[in-house]
SEDOTI-217253 format. One line per 10 residues: number of its first residue (from 1); their letters; for each residue x, y, z of N, C-alpha, C. Coordinates in Angstrom, 1 decimal, padded with zeros to 4 digits. Atoms other than C-alpha are relative to their C-alpha. Layout:
N
NUM> a> X Y Z X Y Z X Y Z  ...
//
This chain:
300
1> mvlawdgssk> 000.0 001.4 -000.3 -054.2 034.7 -049.7 000.9 -000.7 -001.0  -000.9 000.7 000.9 -051.6 032.4 -051.2 -000.7 -001.0 -000.8  000.6 000.9 000.9 -052.7 030.5 -054.2 000.9 -001.2 -000.2  -001.0 001.1 -000.1 -050.9 027.2 -053.6 -000.1 -000.9 -001.2  000.0 001.1 001.0 -049.9 024.6 -056.1 -000.8 -001.2 000.5  000.9 001.0 -000.5 -052.5 021.9 -056.0 000.5 -001.5 000.0  -000.5 001.3 -000.1 -050.2 018.9 -056.3 -000.3 -000.8 -001.3  000.3 000.8 001.1 -051.5 017.8 -059.7 001.1 -000.2 -001.0  -001.1 000.2 000.9 -048.2 018.2 -061.5 000.9 -001.2 000.5  -000.9 001.2 -000.3 -045.8 015.2 -061.6 001.4 000.5 000.3
11> adepvdrava> -001.4 -000.5 -000.2 -042.8 017.5 -061.1 000.4 -000.4 001.4  -000.6 000.5 -001.3 -040.6 016.0 -058.3 001.2 000.8 000.4  -001.2 -000.7 -000.4 -037.5 018.1 -058.5 -000.3 001.3 000.7  000.3 -001.2 -000.7 -037.2 021.0 -056.1 -000.3 001.3 -000.8  000.2 -001.2 000.9 -036.9 023.6 -058.9 -001.3 -000.1 -000.6  001.2 000.2 000.7 -039.8 022.2 -060.7 -001.2 000.3 000.9  001.1 -000.2 -001.0 -042.0 022.3 -057.6 -000.1 001.5 000.4  000.0 -001.5 -000.3 -040.9 025.9 -056.8 -000.6 000.8 -001.2  000.5 -000.7 001.2 -041.6 027.0 -060.4 -001.5 -000.2 -000.1  001.5 000.2 000.1 -045.0 025.4 -060.3 -000.7 000.9 000.9
21> flrvevpawp> 000.6 -000.9 -001.0 -045.8 027.4 -057.2 000.0 001.4 -000.5  -000.1 -001.4 000.5 -044.5 030.7 -058.7 -000.8 000.3 -001.2  000.8 -000.2 001.2 -046.3 030.1 -062.0 -001.4 000.5 000.4  001.3 -000.4 -000.5 -049.5 030.6 -060.0 000.0 001.4 000.6  -000.1 -001.2 -000.8 -048.4 033.4 -057.7 000.4 001.2 -000.8  -000.5 -001.2 000.6 -046.6 035.8 -060.0 -001.0 000.7 -000.8  001.1 -000.7 000.8 -049.4 036.5 -062.5 -001.2 000.3 000.8  001.2 -000.2 -000.8 -052.0 036.3 -059.7 -000.1 001.4 000.6  000.0 -001.3 -000.7 -051.0 039.5 -057.9 -000.6 001.1 -000.8  000.5 -001.2 000.8 -051.5 042.1 -060.6 -001.5 -000.3 -000.5
31> rdnhcfschn> 001.4 000.3 000.4 -054.7 040.3 -061.7 -001.0 000.2 001.1  000.9 000.0 -001.1 -056.2 040.1 -058.3 000.0 001.3 000.8  -000.1 -001.2 -000.8 -054.9 043.3 -056.8 000.2 001.3 -000.8  -000.1 -001.1 000.9 -054.6 045.6 -059.8 001.2 000.9 000.2  -001.3 -000.7 -000.1 -051.0 046.6 -059.1 001.1 -001.1 -000.1  -001.1 000.9 000.1 -047.6 045.1 -059.5 000.9 000.1 001.3  -000.7 000.0 -001.3 -045.6 044.1 -056.4 001.5 -000.4 -000.2  -001.5 000.3 000.1 -041.8 043.9 -055.8 000.2 -001.5 000.3  -000.2 001.4 -000.4 -042.2 040.4 -054.2 -000.5 -000.9 -001.1  000.4 000.9 001.1 -044.2 038.9 -057.1 000.6 000.3 -001.3
41> ngdsaralyr> -000.5 -000.4 001.3 -043.2 040.9 -060.1 001.4 000.5 -000.1  -001.5 -000.4 -000.1 -039.7 041.7 -058.9 000.8 -001.3 000.3  -000.8 001.1 -000.4 -038.0 039.0 -056.9 -000.5 -001.4 -000.6  000.5 001.3 000.5 -040.2 036.0 -057.9 000.0 -000.1 -001.5  000.0 000.0 001.4 -040.5 037.1 -061.5 001.4 -000.3 -000.6  -001.3 000.3 000.5 -036.7 036.9 -061.8 000.3 -001.5 000.0  -000.2 001.4 -000.1 -036.8 033.3 -060.8 -000.7 -000.7 -001.2  000.7 000.6 001.1 -039.4 032.5 -063.5 000.7 000.3 -001.3  -000.8 -000.4 001.3 -037.4 034.4 -066.2 001.2 -001.0 -000.1  -001.2 000.8 000.1 -034.4 032.2 -065.3 -000.4 -001.5 -000.2
51> argveralla> 000.4 001.4 000.0 -036.4 028.9 -065.1 -000.2 -000.4 -001.5  000.2 000.6 001.4 -036.5 026.6 -068.2 -001.4 -000.4 -000.1  001.4 000.5 000.3 -039.8 025.8 -069.8 -001.1 000.9 000.4  001.1 -001.0 -000.4 -041.7 028.9 -068.6 -000.3 000.8 -001.2  000.3 -000.7 001.2 -043.5 030.3 -071.6 -000.1 001.5 000.2  000.0 -001.4 -000.2 -043.2 034.0 -072.2 -001.4 000.6 000.2  001.3 -000.5 -000.2 -046.9 034.5 -072.3 -000.4 000.1 001.5  000.3 000.0 -001.4 -047.1 033.7 -068.6 000.4 001.3 000.7  -000.6 -001.2 -000.6 -045.0 036.7 -067.8 -000.2 001.3 -000.9  000.1 -001.1 000.9 -046.2 038.9 -070.6 -000.5 001.3 000.7
61> ettrwletpr> 000.5 -001.2 -000.7 -048.1 041.3 -068.3 001.1 000.6 000.8  -001.1 -000.5 -000.9 -045.2 041.6 -065.9 001.1 000.6 -000.9  -001.0 -000.6 000.9 -042.8 042.2 -068.8 -000.4 001.3 -000.6  000.5 -001.3 000.5 -044.9 045.0 -070.3 000.1 001.0 001.1  -000.1 -000.9 -001.2 -045.0 046.6 -066.8 001.4 000.4 000.2  -001.4 -000.3 -000.2 -041.3 046.3 -066.4 000.7 000.9 -001.1  -000.6 -000.8 001.1 -040.6 047.9 -069.8 -000.5 001.4 000.0  000.4 -001.4 -000.2 -042.2 051.2 -068.6 000.5 000.5 001.3  -000.6 -000.4 -001.3 -039.8 052.3 -065.8 -000.6 001.4 000.5  000.5 -001.3 -000.5 -041.3 055.9 -065.7 -001.3 -000.2 000.7
71> swdaqgeegp> 001.3 000.2 -000.7 -044.6 054.4 -064.4 000.2 -000.7 001.3  -000.1 000.7 -001.3 -043.1 052.5 -061.5 -000.3 000.8 001.2  000.2 -000.8 -001.2 -043.2 055.4 -059.1 -001.4 000.3 000.3  001.4 -000.5 -000.2 -046.9 056.0 -059.6 -000.8 -001.1 000.7  000.7 001.2 -000.5 -047.8 052.7 -057.9 000.1 000.0 001.5  -000.1 000.2 -001.5 -048.7 052.1 -054.2 -000.2 001.2 000.7  000.3 -001.1 -000.9 -049.6 054.2 -051.3 001.3 000.6 000.6  -001.2 -000.6 -000.6 -047.1 056.7 -049.8 000.1 -000.6 001.5  -000.2 000.4 -001.4 -045.5 055.6 -046.5 001.4 -000.7 000.1  -001.3 000.7 -000.2 -042.4 053.9 -045.0 000.1 -001.4 -000.6
81> sndkklarlq> 000.0 001.3 000.6 -043.4 050.5 -046.4 000.0 000.0 -001.5  -000.1 -000.2 001.4 -043.4 051.9 -049.9 001.3 000.7 -000.4  -001.3 -000.7 000.3 -039.7 052.6 -050.6 000.2 000.0 -001.5  -000.1 -000.1 001.4 -039.6 053.8 -054.1 001.4 -000.3 -000.6  -001.4 000.3 000.4 -035.8 053.6 -054.3 000.2 -001.5 000.0  -000.2 001.4 000.0 -035.9 050.0 -053.3 -000.8 -000.7 -001.1  000.8 000.5 001.0 -038.8 049.3 -055.7 000.7 000.2 -001.4  -000.7 -000.3 001.3 -036.8 050.9 -058.6 001.1 -001.0 -000.2  -001.1 001.0 000.2 -033.9 048.5 -057.9 -000.6 -001.3 -000.2  000.6 001.3 000.1 -036.1 045.5 -057.5 -000.6 -000.2 -001.4
91> falalatavq> 000.5 000.1 001.4 -038.0 046.1 -060.8 001.1 000.1 -001.0  -001.1 -000.1 001.0 -034.8 047.1 -062.6 000.7 -001.4 -000.1  -000.6 001.4 000.0 -033.3 043.7 -061.6 -000.8 -001.0 -000.7  000.9 000.9 000.7 -036.3 041.9 -062.9 000.1 000.3 -001.5  000.0 -000.4 001.4 -036.2 043.8 -066.2 001.4 -000.4 -000.6  -001.3 000.4 000.5 -032.4 043.1 -066.5 000.0 -001.5 -000.2  000.1 001.4 000.2 -033.2 039.4 -066.1 -000.8 -000.4 -001.2  000.8 000.2 001.2 -035.9 039.6 -068.7 000.7 000.2 -001.3  -000.8 -000.3 001.1 -033.5 041.1 -071.1 001.1 -001.0 -000.2  -001.0 001.0 000.1 -030.8 038.6 -070.3 -000.5 -001.3 -000.6
101> tgssssrdal> 000.6 001.3 000.4 -033.1 035.7 -070.9 -000.8 000.0 -001.3  000.7 -000.1 001.3 -034.6 037.0 -074.1 -001.5 000.2 000.1  001.5 -000.2 -000.1 -038.1 037.6 -072.6 -000.3 001.5 -000.3  000.2 -001.4 000.4 -037.6 041.4 -073.3 001.1 000.4 -000.9  -001.0 -000.5 000.9 -035.8 043.0 -076.1 000.2 001.5 000.2  000.0 -001.4 -000.2 -036.2 046.5 -074.7 001.3 000.5 000.8  -001.2 -000.5 -000.6 -032.6 047.6 -074.0 -000.1 001.4 000.4  000.2 -001.4 -000.3 -033.7 051.2 -074.0 -000.7 000.1 001.4  000.6 -000.1 -001.3 -036.0 050.5 -071.1 000.9 -000.4 001.2  -001.0 000.4 -001.0 -033.2 048.7 -069.2 001.0 001.2 000.3
111> heaadrverd> -000.9 -001.2 -000.2 -030.9 051.8 -069.8 -000.7 001.0 000.9  000.7 -000.9 -000.8 -033.6 054.0 -068.4 -000.1 -000.4 001.5  000.1 000.5 -001.3 -034.2 051.8 -065.4 001.3 000.0 000.8  -001.3 000.0 -000.6 -030.5 051.5 -064.6 000.4 001.4 000.3  -000.4 -001.4 -000.3 -030.0 055.2 -064.9 -000.8 000.6 001.2  000.8 -000.4 -001.1 -032.8 055.8 -062.5 000.5 -000.5 001.3  -000.6 000.6 -001.2 -031.2 053.4 -060.0 001.3 000.7 000.3  -001.2 -000.7 -000.3 -027.9 055.2 -060.4 -000.2 001.3 000.6  000.2 -001.3 -000.6 -029.4 058.5 -059.6 -000.4 -000.1 001.5  000.3 000.2 -001.4 -030.5 057.0 -056.2 001.2 -000.3 000.8
121> maadgswpsf> -001.2 000.3 -000.8 -026.9 056.3 -055.2 000.4 001.1 000.9  -000.4 -001.0 -000.9 -025.8 058.1 -052.1 001.4 000.5 -000.3  -001.3 -000.5 000.3 -022.7 060.2 -052.1 001.2 -000.9 000.4  -001.0 000.9 -000.4 -020.7 057.5 -050.3 000.2 -001.2 -000.9  -000.1 001.1 000.9 -021.4 055.0 -053.1 -001.0 -001.1 000.4  000.9 001.0 -000.4 -024.1 053.0 -051.3 -001.4 000.3 -000.5  001.4 -000.3 000.4 -027.8 052.6 -052.0 -000.9 -000.1 001.3  000.9 000.0 -001.2 -030.3 053.6 -049.2 -001.1 -001.0 -000.2  001.1 001.0 000.1 -032.8 050.9 -048.5 -000.8 -000.1 001.3  000.8 000.1 -001.2 -035.7 050.8 -046.0 000.2 -001.3 000.7
131> esstvaspat> -000.3 001.3 -000.7 -034.8 048.2 -043.4 -000.3 000.3 001.5  000.4 -000.3 -001.5 -036.5 048.1 -039.9 000.9 -000.9 000.9  -000.8 000.9 -000.8 -034.1 045.3 -038.8 001.5 000.3 -000.3  -001.4 -000.1 000.3 -030.3 045.3 -038.5 000.5 -001.0 -001.0  -000.4 001.1 001.0 -030.2 042.2 -040.8 -001.0 000.1 -001.2  000.8 000.0 001.3 -031.4 042.2 -044.4 -001.1 -001.0 000.0  001.0 001.0 000.2 -034.6 040.4 -045.3 -000.3 -000.1 -001.5  000.2 000.2 001.4 -035.8 039.0 -048.6 -000.6 001.1 -000.8  000.8 -001.0 000.8 -038.2 041.8 -049.6 000.6 001.4 000.2  -000.5 -001.3 -000.2 -036.2 044.7 -048.2 001.5 000.2 -000.2
141> ygkrlatala> -001.4 000.0 000.4 -032.6 043.8 -049.0 001.0 000.6 001.0  -001.0 -000.6 -000.8 -030.8 046.2 -046.7 001.1 000.7 -000.8  -000.9 -000.8 000.8 -028.0 048.6 -047.7 001.1 -000.8 -000.7  -001.1 000.7 000.6 -025.2 046.1 -048.3 -000.5 -000.8 -001.2  000.4 000.8 001.0 -027.2 043.7 -050.4 -000.6 000.9 -001.2  000.5 -001.0 001.0 -028.9 046.6 -052.3 001.1 000.5 -000.8  -001.2 -000.5 000.7 -025.5 048.0 -053.2 000.6 -001.1 -000.9  -000.5 001.0 000.8 -024.2 044.7 -054.4 -000.8 -000.3 -001.2  000.9 000.3 001.1 -027.2 044.1 -056.5 -000.1 001.1 -001.0  -000.1 -001.1 000.9 -027.0 047.6 -058.0 001.2 -000.1 -000.9
151> irlfetdgak> -001.2 000.2 000.8 -023.5 046.8 -059.1 -000.2 -001.1 -001.1  000.3 001.1 001.0 -024.7 043.6 -060.8 -000.9 000.5 -001.1  000.9 -000.6 001.0 -027.5 045.5 -062.5 000.8 000.9 -001.0  -000.8 -000.9 000.9 -025.0 048.1 -063.9 000.9 -000.9 -000.9  -000.8 000.9 000.9 -022.8 045.3 -065.2 -000.8 -000.6 -001.1  000.9 000.5 001.0 -025.7 043.8 -067.0 -000.4 001.1 -001.0  000.4 -001.0 000.9 -026.8 047.1 -068.4 001.2 000.5 -000.9  -001.2 -000.5 000.8 -023.2 048.0 -069.5 001.0 000.6 001.0  -000.9 -000.5 -001.0 -020.2 048.4 -067.2 000.6 001.4 -000.4  -000.5 -001.3 000.4 -018.9 051.3 -069.3 -000.9 001.1 000.2
161> rheraiasaq> 001.0 -001.0 -000.2 -022.1 053.2 -069.0 000.0 000.5 001.5  000.1 -000.3 -001.4 -021.9 053.0 -065.2 001.4 -000.2 000.7  -001.4 000.3 -000.5 -018.1 052.8 -064.7 000.2 000.7 001.3  -000.3 -000.7 -001.3 -017.9 055.5 -062.0 -000.9 -000.4 001.1  000.9 000.5 -001.1 -020.9 054.3 -060.1 000.4 -001.4 000.5  -000.5 001.3 -000.4 -019.6 050.7 -060.1 001.2 000.1 000.9  -001.2 -000.1 -000.8 -016.2 051.8 -058.8 -000.3 000.6 001.4  000.3 -000.6 -001.3 -017.7 054.0 -056.1 -000.7 -001.0 000.9  000.8 000.9 -000.7 -020.1 051.3 -055.0 000.9 -001.2 000.5  -000.9 001.0 -000.4 -017.4 048.6 -054.9 000.9 000.4 001.1
171> kwlrqqaien> -000.9 -000.6 -001.0 -015.1 050.8 -052.9 -000.7 000.1 001.4  000.7 -000.1 -001.3 -017.8 051.5 -050.3 -000.3 -001.4 000.6  000.3 001.3 -000.5 -018.9 047.9 -050.0 001.2 -000.8 000.6  -001.2 000.7 -000.5 -015.4 046.5 -049.6 000.6 000.6 001.2  -000.6 -000.6 -001.2 -014.5 049.0 -046.9 -000.8 -000.2 001.3  000.9 000.1 -001.2 -017.4 048.1 -044.6 000.4 -001.3 000.8  -000.3 001.2 -000.9 -016.8 045.8 -041.6 -001.1 -001.0 -000.2  001.0 001.1 000.3 -018.5 042.4 -042.1 -000.4 -000.6 001.3  000.5 000.4 -001.3 -020.7 041.4 -039.1 -001.0 -001.2 -000.1  000.9 001.1 000.1 -023.2 038.9 -040.5 000.0 -000.6 -001.4
181> vieaaavmli> -000.1 000.9 001.2 -023.9 036.4 -043.3 -000.4 000.8 -001.2  000.4 -000.7 001.2 -025.8 038.7 -045.7 001.1 001.0 -000.4  -001.1 -000.9 000.3 -023.0 041.3 -045.4 001.1 -000.7 -000.7  -001.1 000.7 000.7 -020.4 038.7 -046.3 -000.4 -000.5 -001.4  000.5 000.5 001.3 -022.6 037.3 -049.1 000.0 001.2 -001.0  000.1 -001.1 000.9 -023.0 040.8 -050.5 001.4 000.3 -000.6  -001.4 -000.2 000.5 -019.2 041.2 -050.8 000.3 -001.1 -001.1  -000.4 001.1 000.9 -018.9 037.8 -052.5 -000.8 000.1 -001.3  000.7 -000.2 001.2 -021.6 038.8 -055.0 000.7 000.8 -001.0  -000.8 -000.9 000.9 -019.2 041.3 -056.5 001.4 -000.4 -000.2
191> edknqrtdag> -001.4 000.5 000.0 -016.0 039.2 -056.1 000.3 -000.7 -001.3  -000.4 000.7 001.2 -014.1 038.1 -059.1 000.8 -001.3 000.5  -000.6 001.2 -000.5 -013.2 034.4 -058.6 001.5 -000.2 -000.4  -001.4 000.1 000.4 -009.9 034.9 -060.4 000.9 001.1 000.5  -000.8 -001.1 -000.6 -008.8 038.0 -058.5 -000.6 000.4 001.4  000.5 -000.2 -001.3 -009.6 037.8 -054.8 000.5 001.3 000.6  -000.3 -001.1 -000.8 -009.7 040.9 -052.7 000.1 -000.4 001.5  -000.1 000.3 -001.4 -008.9 041.1 -049.0 -001.4 -000.1 000.6  001.4 000.0 -000.5 -012.6 041.9 -048.3 -000.6 -001.3 -000.4  000.6 001.3 000.5 -013.5 038.8 -050.4 000.5 -001.2 000.8
201> rkalalllra> -000.5 001.1 -000.8 -011.2 036.5 -048.4 -000.6 000.0 001.4  000.6 -000.1 -001.4 -012.6 037.8 -045.1 -001.5 -000.5 -000.1  001.4 000.3 000.1 -016.2 037.4 -046.4 -000.1 -001.5 -000.2  000.1 001.5 000.2 -015.6 033.8 -047.6 000.3 -000.7 001.3  -000.4 000.6 -001.3 -013.9 032.9 -044.3 -001.2 000.0 001.0  001.2 -000.1 -000.9 -017.0 034.2 -042.4 -001.1 -001.0 -000.4  001.1 000.8 000.5 -019.4 032.3 -044.6 000.3 -001.5 000.3  -000.3 001.4 -000.3 -017.6 029.0 -044.2 000.0 -000.3 001.5  000.0 000.2 -001.4 -017.3 029.5 -040.5 -001.5 000.0 000.5  001.4 -000.2 -000.5 -021.0 030.4 -040.2 -000.9 -001.1 -000.4
211> qsksggwgpy> 000.9 001.1 000.4 -022.4 027.3 -041.9 -000.4 -000.9 001.2  000.5 000.8 -001.1 -024.6 025.4 -039.5 000.2 -001.5 -000.2  -000.2 001.4 000.1 -024.4 021.7 -038.8 -001.0 -000.6 -001.0  001.0 000.5 000.9 -027.5 021.2 -040.9 000.4 000.3 -001.5  -000.5 -000.3 001.4 -025.6 022.7 -043.9 -000.5 001.3 -000.5  000.6 -001.3 000.5 -027.6 025.9 -044.2 000.7 001.2 000.8  -000.5 -001.2 -000.7 -027.0 029.5 -043.0 -001.1 000.7 000.6  000.9 -000.9 -000.6 -028.8 031.8 -040.7 000.6 001.4 -000.2  -000.5 -001.4 000.2 -028.3 035.6 -040.5 001.3 000.2 000.7  -001.3 -000.1 -000.8 -025.4 035.2 -038.0 000.6 -001.4 000.2
221> pnapteafdt> -000.6 001.2 -000.4 -022.9 032.5 -037.2 -000.8 -000.5 001.3  000.7 000.7 -001.1 -024.7 030.0 -034.8 -001.4 000.3 000.1  001.4 -000.3 000.0 -028.1 031.4 -035.7 -000.7 -001.2 -000.7  000.8 001.0 000.7 -030.9 029.0 -036.8 000.0 000.2 -001.5  -000.1 -000.1 001.4 -030.8 028.2 -040.5 -001.3 000.6 -000.6  001.1 -000.6 000.6 -033.1 030.3 -042.7 000.1 -000.2 -001.6  000.0 000.2 001.5 -034.1 029.8 -046.4 000.7 001.1 -000.7  -000.5 -001.1 000.7 -033.2 033.3 -047.5 001.5 000.1 000.1  -001.5 -000.1 -000.2 -029.7 033.4 -045.9 000.7 -001.1 -000.8  -000.7 001.1 000.7 -028.9 030.0 -047.3 000.0 000.2 -001.5
231> aivlialapf> 000.2 -000.3 001.4 -030.2 031.0 -050.8 001.0 001.1 -000.4  -000.9 -001.0 000.3 -028.1 034.2 -050.8 001.4 -000.5 -000.1  -001.4 000.6 000.0 -024.9 032.3 -049.9 000.2 -000.9 -001.2  -000.2 000.9 001.1 -025.5 029.7 -052.6 000.1 000.9 -001.3  -000.1 -000.9 001.2 -026.0 032.5 -055.2 001.4 000.7 -000.1  -001.2 -000.7 -000.1 -023.0 034.4 -054.0 001.2 -000.9 -000.3  -001.1 000.9 000.1 -020.7 031.4 -053.9 000.0 -001.0 -001.2  000.1 001.0 001.1 -021.9 029.5 -057.0 001.2 000.0 -000.9  -001.2 000.0 000.9 -018.9 030.7 -059.1 001.2 -000.6 000.7  -001.2 000.5 -000.7 -016.6 029.4 -056.4 -000.1 -001.5 000.4
241> qsdveagpal> 000.2 001.4 -000.4 -017.7 025.8 -056.4 001.3 -000.9 -000.2  -001.3 000.8 000.1 -014.2 024.6 -057.5 000.9 000.3 001.1  -000.8 -000.3 -001.2 -012.8 026.1 -054.3 000.0 -001.3 000.9  -000.1 001.2 -000.8 -011.5 023.2 -052.2 -000.9 000.0 001.3  000.8 -000.1 -001.2 -013.3 024.5 -049.1 -001.5 000.3 -000.3  001.3 -000.5 000.3 -016.3 026.2 -050.7 -000.9 -001.1 -000.7  000.7 001.0 000.8 -017.3 023.3 -053.0 -000.9 -001.0 000.9  000.7 000.9 -000.9 -018.3 020.7 -050.3 -001.0 000.8 000.9  000.9 -000.8 -000.8 -019.9 023.5 -048.2 -001.3 000.3 -000.8  001.1 -000.3 000.9 -022.1 024.5 -051.1 -000.9 -001.2 -000.2
251> krgrsalvam> 000.8 001.2 000.2 -023.3 021.0 -051.7 -000.9 -000.3 001.2  000.8 000.2 -001.3 -024.4 020.7 -048.1 -001.0 001.1 000.1  000.9 -001.1 000.0 -026.0 024.1 -048.4 -001.2 -000.2 -000.9  001.1 000.2 000.9 -028.1 023.1 -051.4 -000.9 -001.1 000.6  000.8 001.0 -000.7 -029.3 020.0 -049.5 -000.8 000.6 001.1  000.7 -000.6 -001.1 -030.2 022.1 -046.5 -001.2 000.9 -000.5  001.1 -000.8 000.6 -032.2 024.5 -048.7 -001.2 -000.8 -000.5  001.0 000.9 000.5 -034.1 021.7 -050.4 -000.8 -000.6 001.1  000.7 000.5 -001.2 -035.0 020.3 -047.0 -001.0 000.9 000.6  000.9 -001.0 -000.5 -036.7 023.5 -046.1 -001.2 000.3 -000.8
261> qnpdgsfpgs> 001.1 -000.3 001.0 -039.1 023.5 -049.1 -001.3 -000.6 000.5  001.4 000.4 -000.4 -042.8 023.3 -048.3 -000.6 -001.0 -001.0  000.7 000.9 000.9 -045.0 020.6 -049.8 -000.5 000.6 -001.3  000.6 -000.7 001.1 -046.6 023.2 -052.1 001.1 000.6 -001.0  -001.0 -000.5 000.8 -043.2 024.1 -053.6 000.6 001.3 000.5  -000.5 -001.3 -000.5 -042.8 027.4 -051.7 001.1 -000.3 001.1  -001.0 000.0 -001.1 -040.2 028.2 -049.0 -000.5 000.8 001.1  000.5 -000.8 -001.1 -040.9 029.5 -045.5 000.6 001.4 -000.1  -000.5 -001.4 000.0 -040.6 033.3 -045.4 001.0 000.3 001.1  -001.0 -000.4 -001.0 -037.5 034.5 -043.7 -000.3 001.4 000.5
271> trppggesya> 000.4 -001.3 -000.5 -038.8 037.3 -041.5 001.1 000.4 001.1  -000.9 -000.5 -001.0 -036.8 039.5 -039.1 -000.8 000.8 001.0  -000.6 001.2 -000.6 -037.2 038.6 -036.3 -000.7 -001.3 -000.6  000.5 001.2 000.6 -037.7 035.0 -037.4 -001.4 -000.5 000.6  001.2 000.6 -000.4 -041.0 033.1 -037.1 -001.2 000.8 -000.3  001.2 -000.8 000.3 -043.3 035.8 -038.4 -000.7 -000.5 -001.2  000.7 000.4 001.2 -045.9 035.5 -041.1 -000.1 001.2 -000.9  000.0 -001.1 001.0 -045.6 037.7 -044.2 -000.1 -000.6 -001.4  000.1 000.5 001.4 -046.9 037.0 -047.7 001.2 000.5 -000.8  -001.1 -000.6 000.8 -044.3 039.4 -049.2 001.3 -000.8 000.3
281> qrlsttgwat> -001.3 000.7 -000.3 -041.4 037.7 -047.4 000.0 -001.5 -000.5  000.1 001.4 000.5 -042.7 034.2 -048.3 000.2 000.0 -001.5  -000.2 000.0 001.5 -042.9 035.1 -052.0 001.4 000.4 -000.4  -001.3 -000.4 000.3 -039.6 036.9 -052.0 001.0 -001.1 000.3  -000.9 001.1 -000.4 -037.9 034.0 -050.1 -000.1 -001.1 -001.0  000.1 001.1 001.0 -039.3 031.5 -052.6 000.7 000.4 -001.3  -000.7 -000.4 001.2 -038.0 033.6 -055.5 001.5 -000.1 000.2  -001.4 000.1 -000.3 -034.6 033.8 -053.9 000.5 -001.4 000.0  -000.4 001.4 -000.1 -034.5 030.1 -053.1 000.0 -000.7 -001.4  000.1 000.5 001.3 -035.6 029.2 -056.6 001.2 000.4 -000.9
291> lalivfdran> -001.2 -000.5 000.7 -032.9 031.4 -058.1 001.2 -000.7 000.4  -001.2 000.6 -000.6 -030.3 029.9 -055.8 000.1 -001.4 -000.6  000.0 001.4 000.5 -031.2 026.3 -056.9 000.4 000.0 -001.5  -000.2 000.0 001.4 -031.2 027.3 -060.6 001.5 000.4 -000.2  -001.4 -000.4 000.1 -027.9 029.2 -060.3 001.0 -001.0 000.4  -000.9 001.0 -000.5 -026.2 026.5 -058.3 000.1 -001.2 -001.0  000.0 001.2 000.8 -027.3 023.6 -060.5 000.6 000.3 -001.4  -000.6 -000.3 001.3 -026.3 025.4 -063.7 001.5 000.3 000.0  -001.4 -000.3 -000.2 -022.9 026.3 -062.3 000.8 -001.3 000.1  -000.7 001.3 -000.1 -022.1 022.6 -061.8 000.4 -000.6 -001.4
//
């Protein structure tokens, strides 16, 4: 059951309301369920690590868990819904964020976590990820998004340590045909704003073309707007706000994302197909949306 923000805070800003919601949810899962989850202690924890004013004590239990990568595989029941390779990536990303923001000083743990993720790389340079739909979702990523995020993880851990893996993953990702919004955003996540690639130019063109009249993005051009898809685009394009075309589009995108926020501070879970009910997708969507607002606002 979702432990909702009770409205007692005077926080009015979208980020403040989202953080107020996540402050309850992230520590609640391990306390109430005696395990750590990718949607609470992975995706959503990353947002809290990035947020200003969140005391380290709130995330202390999550941080201790993340600092022991060798114990991650021993959690959860076996089955298709428990993708250990995906979990390793999600937890490693959260640990990397904890290290980046000073919530963890365990560089050795980050090295171990990143090395484990690198060993999961397929021969073609991609990362396998459980995905029952053809379009990525907040809690399951999909192959393209997982590969882009693995690259960013390695860059945080140390580009020299993972030089060959980064080059292989970049080559694979940029060679794939782009058919939907998440695939385009994945390419832009690894694009250098000062050195555009052909794949990056194609990806940006699709994203600008796919923006809905409301200002947000859905999984495909002309698809209804979803919080997750809009959040991923905002994160991917945040460094490109000075672009003549991208800048105005991103401002409209931020407004569209804020308009989707629930009264309790959370965001509707972006399920595939849309309209479903999923605690995991709701928490992950809220984590992604919160990250998007933080990243976008700080890039301005």
